[in-house]
N, C-alpha and C positions, 0 to 999 in steps of 0.2 A: 595688554594696557587699552584698554577701550573706555574713551566717557571719562578719563582720570585725568588728574592735575598735579602733578608733583611741585609742592612748593620749594623755599628756599633752604629750609632746613634738610631736607628729601636727600640721601647718598642712598643707591641703589648700588651694589655689584652682582653680577653674573660670570661665573668661571668657570673655566674645565666644563663646561656642559656640551651634550649633544643636544639641538632640539632642530623641531622637521617646520616651525612655524613663529616668526616672532613679530605680532602685532601692535603696530601702534595707529589706532582711530580714535578721530578727535582727542589726541593726547597731549598734554601742556606741560614740558618740562622746565619748572624754573628752578630746579635744583642740580642734581648731579648723577648721572649713570655711566656707569662702567661697563662695557664688556669683555672680556678675557678670553682668549681659546676658545670660543662659539664654533661647532662643526655642522654642518648640516644632520640629519638624521633621516631615517623611512618614518613616514607617519601616515595618516586618514586624513580624508577632505575631510567636510561634514556631514557628506554623504556617505561615509565608513569607504570609502575608495582609494586606490593605492596613489601614494602622491610621488610623482616622480622625481620634482625637484621641492626641496625644502623653500621655503615663500619668506620673505619677508614684506610685511606691507604699510605703508607709510603712508595715512589719505588723511586731509584737512588736522596734520598736525603741526607742533613745535617742538622740534627732538629737543632746543638748547644745546645743555653743556653734555655732551655723551661720547665717549671713547669706546672705540672698535681695535683692542690689540690685539693681534696675531690673533684675528678672526678671518674663518675660508669664506669672505663674505660673497668672492665670485662665486662657488656654488649655491647662491641663494639665488632665488629668482627676483626679483623687484617689483613688487608693484607698488605706486605709485601714484598719489592725485593732491596736485594744492596744499604743498606742505612746505614750513620752513627747516631746512636742513643745514644751511649755511655754518652751525658753531659747529657741528660733530667733529671730529678727530680722529683719522684714521692710520694706524703704525703698524707693520709688521703682515700686514696684508693686502689683496686689492679686491676693488669695489666694482661688483658688476657692470658693466659701460650700457647695455641693453634694460628697459623697463619695459614694462605692462601696464595698461589700465586696470585697475580693479574689476572684478566680477561688476557687472551693473551700470557703470560709472558713463555717461554720458558726454566727457571732457574730447576734446580734441585731443589725440595720441600727440602728435607732434608738437602742439605746445605745451603739454604736459612735459615731454621729454625735452623741452627747451628751459624750462620751469628749473627739472631736477641738474640735467648736466653742466646748467650756467653755475647751478649753488657748489657740485663737486668740483668744479674747476675752479674756484675761488677756496675749497677747503684742502685742494692739494696745492696751490700757489701757496698756500699759510705755512703748510708745511715744506716750502722749498721744494716740491715734487712738482719742476717742469715738465719731463716727459710725461707725465698721467694727466697734468693739469690739462696739456696740449693735445693727449686724447679726447679728453672732454669737449675739449673746447671746438676739435672738428666734427663730435657729433653735435656739438649743440648747433654749428653752423650748417650741417644738412638738413636737422630737422626743421631749420630754419629755412631754409632753402624749399625743403618739399610743403612749406606751409604755404609758401606765394600761391598764389593762382594769377596766369596770364592775364592781364586787361586787354582785351582787342578792341575798344570801343576808340574810333580816329583819336578825339583829344585826350585820351590818356594810355594811347599805343607807346609813346614816348617821357612817360613820366615815371618816377621815382621807382613807382614797385618793377616795374618791365624791367629798369635797369639795375634793379639789386637782383633779381633772376640770370641777368646775363651774369653779372660779375661774382654771384655765389657758384652756376655752374661752371664758369671759368675757373675757378678756383677749385672745386671737385675734379674737374678734371685734370688740372694741369700739375695738383701735388694733393691733391683730397685734404684742402683747407690748412695748408702749412704741415700738415703731417708725413707725407711719406715722401721721399727722395724716388723711389723707384716709378712711382707711377708719374713723380715728374721726368724723371731717365726716359722713358716708355715715352708718355705723352710728346715730348722733346721729337724723339725721333722718329716715331712715328709722322709727325709734322712737318718734320725736313724730309723726309721721304714723301709724302702727299707733294709739297712745296715743287721738289726736284723734279718729282716723275714730272709734275705737269709741264715743269720748265722745259725738260728736255723736250716732252713733246711739241712744246710751242714755238724752239729751233729748230724742227724738223727730226727729230730723233723716234722713231720708231719701232719697236724689239722684232725680230723675227730670228729664227733661227740658220738665216745664212751667215758665211763666212764674215763674209762684211758687217754685219748686224753683230756678232758676237764678239768681234774688237772692237769697237766702237763701243759697248757695254763697258768691257773691262776699261779701257780710258776715261770710261765716266765714273768709275768708282771713286777714285781718288777728288773730283772733283767737289765729291758729296761732304765733305769735310772745308773742305774752303765756302761751298752756300753755307752751311750752317754759322758761320760766323757772319753775322747782319751788318759786318763792316767792311764788306768784300769788296773789291772794285767794280762797279757798275758794268756789266755787260761782260766782263772778263771771264765768265764761265761758260756764257752762249759765244762768246768768239773762241773759247778754246775746244768746244765741242764742235760747233758746225760755221761759225762766222754769220747765219743765218739771224739776225735782230731783227724781230717787230714790234708795233707796238702790244700786244698779246704779251709776248715775254717780258718785256719790261714790267707791267702790269703785276705779271703775275711774281717778278723778280721784287717789284714794292712793295705785294702784300706780303711776300714770304717773309720779306725783314723785322715787319711787323709782328707777326705772329710766333720768326724763330725766337725775336728778341724776348717777347711776353713770358716764352715758354722756358727759355733759358732764365729769365730772370728767378722766374717760378721754383724752375731746380736748385738754384743755388739758396735760396730763402730756405726751401725744405730742408737745404745742406745743412743751414745756420740753425735749425728749432732746438739744438742743444745751448748753443750761446745767446738764447734771446732771454731775454728777464721778463718774467711774469708780467700782463699790464692788469 
């Protein structure tokens, strides 16, 4: 379907076929298209080389009303550029989460990923599939993060763009933009370990293989969970460890409350992903 326009009275059905190329290039659909039980097939490219993956090319097109029912779309490599796809409907099959630029394209890949994933997020929201919608949201935010560049000029350093990069990077590290509670749990434990180790050092504990040091290490372990609680009593952990409270230890403890509270919050948000309504 290259350089074609389907008018409103056109109905096109493609059912129960194997295909290695689906090309929609400068294609405008004002009618209705239905793809059902379409699966990838082996084939040759334009110079007769074997095709490793079936390809769906969507370039400079408006797909309009188009259904994909029980199609193995995850097996198709998506090549996408500047197209409107948010009116399609996908049922009984997964859509590939990653895209590539068509051959010869000069567009920015991250910008095209944002266009594609933003529209696909809406497609799955419309069919009340919040889980898949959140996956595309995560991809969309990551592409946005990668598209931003640090501004090092003094007047712009504290500007909106750098703030966005910090915010998106923190979201990526803490829970993969709300998508992964596993990332949230790992980042929370890692943050706690780093700050707790620094705090123990600041109050006078240094690890060694001597018996006394090993005994102290065993003593320190239970206080890890107390340190994980951002609301723990100030200096309580330090007094229990050595009683040696310093300005440095209080600074580390104060910073730990901020960072650990943030990571715990992000972990809870990731756990709640299945209870969120689509935005």
